[in-house]
OpenMM code with the backbone's topology and positions (N, CA, C; nanometers):
from openmm import Vec3, app, unit

residues = "MET GLY ALA GLN VAL ILE TYR PHE GLN SER VAL TYR ARG ARG GLU GLY PRO GLN ARG GLY PHE VAL PHE ASP VAL ASP TYR LYS VAL VAL TYR ASP VAL ALA VAL ALA GLN PRO ASN ARG PRO ILE TYR LEU SER ASP VAL GLN GLU PRO ALA TYR VAL HIS ALA TRP TRP TYR ALA THR VAL GLU GLY ARG ASP THR LYS GLU PHE ILE HIS LEU ASP GLU GLY VAL HIS ALA PRO ALA GLY SER ILE VAL MET ALA SER GLU ARG ASP CYS MET ASN CYS ASN VAL ILE LYS ARG SER GLY ASP TYR ILE VAL TYR ARG GLU PHE".split()
positions = [
    Vec3(-1.1449, -2.6887, -0.5193),
    Vec3(-1.0960, -2.5523, -0.5301),
    Vec3(-1.1486, -2.4679, -0.4146),
    Vec3(-1.2742, -2.4779, -0.3820),
    Vec3(-1.3333, -2.4018, -0.2721),
    Vec3(-1.2666, -2.4318, -0.1395),
    Vec3(-1.2329, -2.5590, -0.1177),
    Vec3(-1.1664, -2.5984, 0.0066),
    Vec3(-1.0286, -2.5330, 0.0165),
    Vec3(-0.9581, -2.5234, -0.0966),
    Vec3(-0.8254, -2.4603, -0.0977),
    Vec3(-0.8367, -2.3113, -0.0637),
    Vec3(-0.9378, -2.2443, -0.1135),
    Vec3(-0.9585, -2.1027, -0.0842),
    Vec3(-0.9840, -2.0836, 0.0655),
    Vec3(-1.0695, -2.1657, 0.1211),
    Vec3(-1.1003, -2.1566, 0.2640),
    Vec3(-0.9759, -2.1859, 0.3477),
    Vec3(-0.9011, -2.2887, 0.3084),
    Vec3(-0.7783, -2.3234, 0.3807),
    Vec3(-0.6795, -2.2066, 0.3766),
    Vec3(-0.6568, -2.1511, 0.2570),
    Vec3(-0.5620, -2.0402, 0.2431),
    Vec3(-0.6029, -1.9221, 0.3313),
    Vec3(-0.7284, -1.8828, 0.3245),
    Vec3(-0.7751, -1.7682, 0.4020),
    Vec3(-0.7611, -1.7922, 0.5527),
    Vec3(-0.7915, -1.9117, 0.5983),
    Vec3(-0.7813, -1.9386, 0.7424),
    Vec3(-0.6348, -1.9352, 0.7878),
    Vec3(-0.5458, -1.9934, 0.7096),
    Vec3(-0.4038, -1.9914, 0.7447),
    Vec3(-0.3493, -1.8485, 0.7342),
    Vec3(-0.3875, -1.7768, 0.6290),
    Vec3(-0.3412, -1.6389, 0.6101),
    Vec3(-0.3813, -1.5516, 0.7294),
    Vec3(-0.5048, -1.5620, 0.7725),
    Vec3(-0.5525, -1.4797, 0.8843),
    Vec3(-0.4863, -1.5194, 1.0163),
    Vec3(-0.4574, -1.6465, 1.0336),
    Vec3(-0.3941, -1.6945, 1.1563),
    Vec3(-0.2441, -1.6632, 1.1581),
    Vec3(-0.1752, -1.6899, 1.0484),
    Vec3(-0.0300, -1.6785, 1.0432),
    Vec3(0.0197, -1.5445, 0.9903),
    Vec3(-0.0635, -1.4726, 0.9186),
    Vec3(-0.0238, -1.3487, 0.8530),
    Vec3(0.0486, -1.2481, 0.9396),
    Vec3(-0.0020, -1.2190, 1.0579),
    Vec3(0.0651, -1.1178, 1.1405),
    Vec3(0.2085, -1.1534, 1.1807),
    Vec3(0.2463, -1.2784, 1.1725),
    Vec3(0.3825, -1.3187, 1.2088),
    Vec3(0.4745, -1.3332, 1.0870),
    Vec3(0.4331, -1.2889, 0.9712),
    Vec3(0.5095, -1.3172, 0.8495),
    Vec3(0.6343, -1.2319, 0.8314),
    Vec3(0.6475, -1.1218, 0.9039),
    Vec3(0.7705, -1.0441, 0.9036),
    Vec3(0.7978, -0.9661, 0.7767),
    Vec3(0.9155, -0.9042, 0.7756),
    Vec3(0.9525, -0.8156, 0.6655),
    Vec3(0.9657, -0.8874, 0.5319),
    Vec3(0.9941, -1.0139, 0.5338),
    Vec3(1.0117, -1.0888, 0.4093),
    Vec3(0.8844, -1.0836, 0.3247),
    Vec3(0.7716, -1.0760, 0.3895),
    Vec3(0.6451, -1.0732, 0.3186),
    Vec3(0.5812, -0.9344, 0.3211),
    Vec3(0.6641, -0.8315, 0.3327),
    Vec3(0.6198, -0.6931, 0.3225),
    Vec3(0.5115, -0.6544, 0.4218),
    Vec3(0.5242, -0.7025, 0.5450),
    Vec3(0.4275, -0.6682, 0.6494),
    Vec3(0.4225, -0.5170, 0.6717),
    Vec3(0.5344, -0.4468, 0.6488),
    Vec3(0.5367, -0.3017, 0.6670),
    Vec3(0.4451, -0.2291, 0.5686),
    Vec3(0.4171, -0.2903, 0.4556),
    Vec3(0.3285, -0.2255, 0.3586),
    Vec3(0.1888, -0.2077, 0.4170),
    Vec3(0.1408, -0.3057, 0.4899),
    Vec3(0.0063, -0.2984, 0.5483),
    Vec3(-0.0043, -0.1812, 0.6453),
    Vec3(0.1045, -0.1494, 0.7134),
    Vec3(0.1057, -0.0366, 0.8070),
    Vec3(0.0776, 0.0944, 0.7322),
    Vec3(0.1506, 0.1186, 0.6222),
    Vec3(0.1278, 0.2428, 0.5473),
    Vec3(-0.0048, 0.2383, 0.4718),
    Vec3(-0.0451, 0.1212, 0.4270),
    Vec3(-0.1741, 0.1061, 0.3594),
    Vec3(-0.2879, 0.1495, 0.4528),
    Vec3(-0.2865, 0.1000, 0.5757),
    Vec3(-0.3922, 0.1346, 0.6709),
    Vec3(-0.3977, 0.2846, 0.6971),
    Vec3(-0.2818, 0.3480, 0.7063),
    Vec3(-0.2772, 0.4931, 0.7274),
    Vec3(-0.3303, 0.5658, 0.6038),
    Vec3(-0.2909, 0.5206, 0.4865),
    Vec3(-0.3341, 0.5862, 0.3624),
    Vec3(-0.4850, 0.5774, 0.3430),
    Vec3(-0.5428, 0.4595, 0.3631),
    Vec3(-0.6872, 0.4456, 0.3397),
    Vec3(-0.7696, 0.5151, 0.4470),
    Vec3(-0.7074, 0.5499, 0.5600),
    Vec3(-0.7778, 0.6258, 0.6636),
    Vec3(-0.7899, 0.7738, 0.6255),
    Vec3(-0.7107, 0.8180, 0.5280),
    Vec3(-0.7177, 0.9560, 0.4802),
    Vec3(-0.8416, 0.9721, 0.3919),
    Vec3(-0.9007, 1.0913, 0.3895),
    Vec3(-1.0213, 1.1108, 0.3081),
    Vec3(-0.9932, 1.1261, 0.1582),
    Vec3(-0.8682, 1.1564, 0.1221),
    Vec3(-0.8349, 1.1818, -0.0185),
    Vec3(-0.8444, 1.0561, -0.1037),
    Vec3(-0.9040, 1.0700, -0.2196),
    Vec3(-0.9061, 0.9647, -0.3209),
    Vec3(-0.8861, 1.0307, -0.4557),
    Vec3(-0.8200, 0.9705, -0.5470),
    Vec3(-0.7561, 0.8395, -0.5343),
    Vec3(-0.6274, 0.8487, -0.4518),
    Vec3(-0.5775, 0.7330, -0.4140),
    Vec3(-0.4474, 0.7213, -0.3492),
    Vec3(-0.3505, 0.6788, -0.4589),
    Vec3(-0.2404, 0.7502, -0.4693),
    Vec3(-0.1424, 0.7218, -0.5737),
    Vec3(-0.0374, 0.6239, -0.5228),
    Vec3(0.0052, 0.5344, -0.6102),
    Vec3(0.1028, 0.4303, -0.5771),
    Vec3(0.2281, 0.4542, -0.6590),
    Vec3(0.3400, 0.4729, -0.5899),
    Vec3(0.4671, 0.5004, -0.6559),
    Vec3(0.5665, 0.3907, -0.6203),
    Vec3(0.6277, 0.3321, -0.7207),
    Vec3(0.7251, 0.2251, -0.6994),
    Vec3(0.8642, 0.2769, -0.7319),
    Vec3(0.9504, 0.2754, -0.6326),
    Vec3(1.0878, 0.3192, -0.6519),
    Vec3(1.1817, 0.2000, -0.6406),
    Vec3(1.1688, 0.1238, -0.5327),
    Vec3(1.2594, 0.0118, -0.5093),
    Vec3(1.2061, -0.1208, -0.5619),
    Vec3(1.0766, -0.1344, -0.5726),
    Vec3(1.0156, -0.2617, -0.6130),
    Vec3(0.8716, -0.2358, -0.6574),
    Vec3(0.8112, -0.3285, -0.7286),
    Vec3(0.6708, -0.3098, -0.7705),
    Vec3(0.5733, -0.3409, -0.6564),
    Vec3(0.5665, -0.2508, -0.5597),
    Vec3(0.4858, -0.2735, -0.4399),
    Vec3(0.3377, -0.2423, -0.4596),
    Vec3(0.3015, -0.1785, -0.5694),
    Vec3(0.1625, -0.1383, -0.5910),
    Vec3(0.0655, -0.2561, -0.5835),
    Vec3(0.1103, -0.3743, -0.6168),
    Vec3(0.0212, -0.4905, -0.6143),
    Vec3(-0.0287, -0.5206, -0.4736),
    Vec3(0.0490, -0.4805, -0.3729),
    Vec3(0.0038, -0.4996, -0.2348),
    Vec3(-0.1222, -0.4174, -0.2071),
    Vec3(-0.1248, -0.2953, -0.2573),
    Vec3(-0.2439, -0.2103, -0.2372),
    Vec3(-0.3649, -0.2754, -0.3009),
    Vec3(-0.3503, -0.3278, -0.4210),
    Vec3(-0.4630, -0.3928, -0.4888),
    Vec3(-0.5042, -0.5198, -0.4140),
    Vec3(-0.4070, -0.5919, -0.3590),
    Vec3(-0.4369, -0.7136, -0.2827),
    Vec3(-0.5191, -0.6789, -0.1593),
    Vec3(-0.4682, -0.5852, -0.0779),
    Vec3(-0.5396, -0.5498, 0.0451),
    Vec3(-0.6763, -0.4898, 0.0143),
    Vec3(-0.6852, -0.4099, -0.0904),
    Vec3(-0.8150, -0.3526, -0.1287),
    Vec3(-0.9129, -0.4641, -0.1638),
    Vec3(-0.8677, -0.5621, -0.2385),
    Vec3(-0.9536, -0.6737, -0.2774),
    Vec3(-0.9982, -0.7538, -0.1556),
    Vec3(-0.9044, -0.7833, -0.0658),
    Vec3(-0.9368, -0.8582, 0.0557),
    Vec3(-1.0400, -0.7827, 0.1396),
    Vec3(-1.0276, -0.6490, 0.1436),
    Vec3(-1.1183, -0.5664, 0.2237),
    Vec3(-1.2476, -0.5295, 0.1527),
    Vec3(-1.2609, -0.5689, 0.0274),
    Vec3(-1.3816, -0.5364, -0.0474),
    Vec3(-1.3840, -0.3932, -0.0995),
    Vec3(-1.2683, -0.3286, -0.1066),
    Vec3(-1.2589, -0.1929, -0.1618),
    Vec3(-1.2510, -0.1990, -0.3135),
    Vec3(-1.2881, -0.0913, -0.3754),
    Vec3(-1.2743, -0.0792, -0.5205),
    Vec3(-1.1284, -0.0462, -0.5512),
    Vec3(-1.0624, -0.1249, -0.6325),
    Vec3(-0.9221, -0.0990, -0.6655),
    Vec3(-0.9062, 0.0301, -0.7451),
    Vec3(-1.0146, 0.0864, -0.7935),
    Vec3(-1.0081, 0.2149, -0.8648),
    Vec3(-0.9800, 0.3303, -0.7688),
    Vec3(-0.9802, 0.3039, -0.6368),
    Vec3(-0.9407, 0.4057, -0.5390),
    Vec3(-0.7905, 0.4319, -0.5474),
    Vec3(-0.7170, 0.3479, -0.6207),
    Vec3(-0.5720, 0.3558, -0.6292),
    Vec3(-0.5287, 0.3760, -0.7741),
    Vec3(-0.4295, 0.4629, -0.7925),
    Vec3(-0.3726, 0.4855, -0.9258),
    Vec3(-0.2229, 0.4583, -0.9184),
    Vec3(-0.1792, 0.3653, -1.0006),
    Vec3(-0.0362, 0.3331, -1.0070),
    Vec3(0.0320, 0.4331, -1.0996),
    Vec3(0.1308, 0.5042, -1.0467),
    Vec3(0.2033, 0.6048, -1.1242),
    Vec3(0.3131, 0.5393, -1.2083),
    Vec3(0.3286, 0.5868, -1.3299),
    Vec3(0.4403, 0.5424, -1.4131),
    Vec3(0.5702, 0.5970, -1.3540),
    Vec3(0.6786, 0.5301, -1.3843),
    Vec3(0.8094, 0.5711, -1.3336),
    Vec3(0.8378, 0.7165, -1.3711),
    Vec3(0.8804, 0.7949, -1.2717),
    Vec3(0.9150, 0.9350, -1.2937),
    Vec3(0.7982, 1.0316, -1.2897),
    Vec3(0.6758, 0.9820, -1.2803),
    Vec3(0.5574, 1.0675, -1.2759),
    Vec3(0.5228, 1.0972, -1.1305),
    Vec3(0.4900, 1.2231, -1.1017),
    Vec3(0.4537, 1.2634, -0.9658),
    Vec3(0.3027, 1.2785, -0.9546),
    Vec3(0.2519, 1.2537, -0.8366),
    Vec3(0.1091, 1.2703, -0.8091),
    Vec3(0.0769, 1.4203, -0.8041),
    Vec3(-0.0487, 1.4555, -0.8265),
    Vec3(-0.0890, 1.5965, -0.8174),
    Vec3(-0.0693, 1.6513, -0.6755),
    Vec3(-0.0486, 1.7810, -0.6658),
    Vec3(-0.0319, 1.8462, -0.5357),
    Vec3(-0.1521, 1.8161, -0.4460),
    Vec3(-0.1242, 1.7883, -0.3198),
    Vec3(-0.2291, 1.7585, -0.2228),
    Vec3(-0.2698, 1.6128, -0.2165),
    Vec3(-0.2178, 1.5314, -0.3069),
    Vec3(-0.2539, 1.3894, -0.3133),
    Vec3(-0.1848, 1.3080, -0.2051),
    Vec3(-0.2474, 1.1962, -0.1699),
    Vec3(-0.1869, 1.0973, -0.0810),
    Vec3(-0.1145, 0.9960, -0.1693),
    Vec3(0.0095, 0.9634, -0.1305),
    Vec3(0.0929, 0.8721, -0.2082),
    Vec3(0.1486, 0.7646, -0.1151),
    Vec3(0.1425, 0.6401, -0.1599),
    Vec3(0.2123, 0.5301, -0.0939),
    Vec3(0.3266, 0.4909, -0.1859),
    Vec3(0.4463, 0.4756, -0.1277),
    Vec3(0.5625, 0.4490, -0.2122),
    Vec3(0.6573, 0.3499, -0.1480),
    Vec3(0.7332, 0.2831, -0.2341),
    Vec3(0.8370, 0.1900, -0.1875),
    Vec3(0.9702, 0.2648, -0.1831),
    Vec3(0.9762, 0.3612, -0.0923),
    Vec3(1.0972, 0.4395, -0.0719),
    Vec3(1.1009, 0.4834, 0.0742),
    Vec3(1.2157, 0.5276, 0.1194),
    Vec3(1.2295, 0.5662, 0.2594),
    Vec3(1.2080, 0.7150, 0.2818),
    Vec3(1.2127, 0.7948, 0.1771),
    Vec3(1.1975, 0.9387, 0.1913),
    Vec3(1.1408, 0.9956, 0.0618),
    Vec3(1.0994, 1.1205, 0.0675),
    Vec3(1.0444, 1.1856, -0.0508),
    Vec3(1.0832, 1.3323, -0.0487),
    Vec3(1.0772, 1.3960, -0.1653),
    Vec3(1.1050, 1.5390, -0.1768),
    Vec3(0.9728, 1.6106, -0.2010),
    Vec3(0.9622, 1.7325, -0.1509),
    Vec3(0.8410, 1.8130, -0.1704),
    Vec3(0.7169, 1.7405, -0.1202),
    Vec3(0.7265, 1.6907, 0.0011),
    Vec3(0.6134, 1.6168, 0.0558),
    Vec3(0.6046, 1.6341, 0.2062),
    Vec3(0.4923, 1.5960, 0.2603),
    Vec3(0.4710, 1.5914, 0.4048),
    Vec3(0.4552, 1.4442, 0.4425),
    Vec3(0.5547, 1.3881, 0.5090),
    Vec3(0.5521, 1.2471, 0.5462),
    Vec3(0.4441, 1.2248, 0.6520),
    Vec3(0.3581, 1.1282, 0.6269),
    Vec3(0.2530, 1.0921, 0.7217),
    Vec3(0.2969, 0.9720, 0.8047),
    Vec3(0.3572, 0.8726, 0.7387),
    Vec3(0.3990, 0.7504, 0.8094),
    Vec3(0.5088, 0.6801, 0.7308),
    Vec3(0.6080, 0.6295, 0.8046),
    Vec3(0.7119, 0.5420, 0.7487),
    Vec3(0.7005, 0.4075, 0.8168),
    Vec3(0.7230, 0.3021, 0.7402),
    Vec3(0.7270, 0.1681, 0.7974),
    Vec3(0.8167, 0.0824, 0.7095),
    Vec3(0.9316, 0.0436, 0.7627),
    Vec3(1.0256, -0.0355, 0.6835),
    Vec3(1.0677, 0.0394, 0.5594),
    Vec3(1.0540, -0.0246, 0.4442),
    Vec3(1.0918, 0.0362, 0.3163),
    Vec3(0.9772, 0.1122, 0.2506),
    Vec3(0.8712, 0.1403, 0.3233),
    Vec3(0.7520, 0.2029, 0.2651),
    Vec3(0.7198, 0.3337, 0.3351),
    Vec3(0.6504, 0.4181, 0.2630),
    Vec3(0.6171, 0.5500, 0.3139),
    Vec3(0.4807, 0.5926, 0.2593),
    Vec3(0.4080, 0.6687, 0.3383),
    Vec3(0.2852, 0.7323, 0.2902),
    Vec3(0.3022, 0.8812, 0.3183),
    Vec3(0.2711, 0.9629, 0.2174),
    Vec3(0.2910, 1.1070, 0.2313),
    Vec3(0.1882, 1.1846, 0.1489),
    Vec3(0.1825, 1.3162, 0.1793),
    Vec3(0.1000, 1.4084, 0.1010),
    Vec3(0.1953, 1.4862, 0.0112),
    Vec3(0.1675, 1.4830, -0.1176),
    Vec3(0.2490, 1.5538, -0.2169),
    Vec3(0.2244, 1.7037, -0.2057),
    Vec3(0.3327, 1.7844, -0.2101),
    Vec3(0.3179, 1.9313, -0.2110),
    Vec3(0.2888, 1.9778, -0.3506),
] * unit.nanometer
topology = app.Topology()
chain = topology.addChain("A")
for resn in residues:
    res = topology.addResidue(resn, chain)
    for name in ("N", "CA", "C"):
        topology.addAtom(name, app.Element.getBySymbol(name[0]), res)
């Protein structure tokens, strides 16, 4: 089992950057921008797909506490001033910080 973990991590780190849109590479772009913001928690909103698991994955890989992220229920908005990562191309009542593919990071008004 340990050998499989080491193998997976080495291949993931070597091949990961070339994985393309099929493997949601654009999510990492907005994730990096979101975690660079000082606001916590970061809210996760899923519109097109359940993308919130990517935030928990990257947080785990980076040794972050997954409690820095709150997954919003469908139709629920984050509090004003919050940072939100979402699986959508645009948002209403927000200040867009970064778009990448089908993902967006913004500050809620």
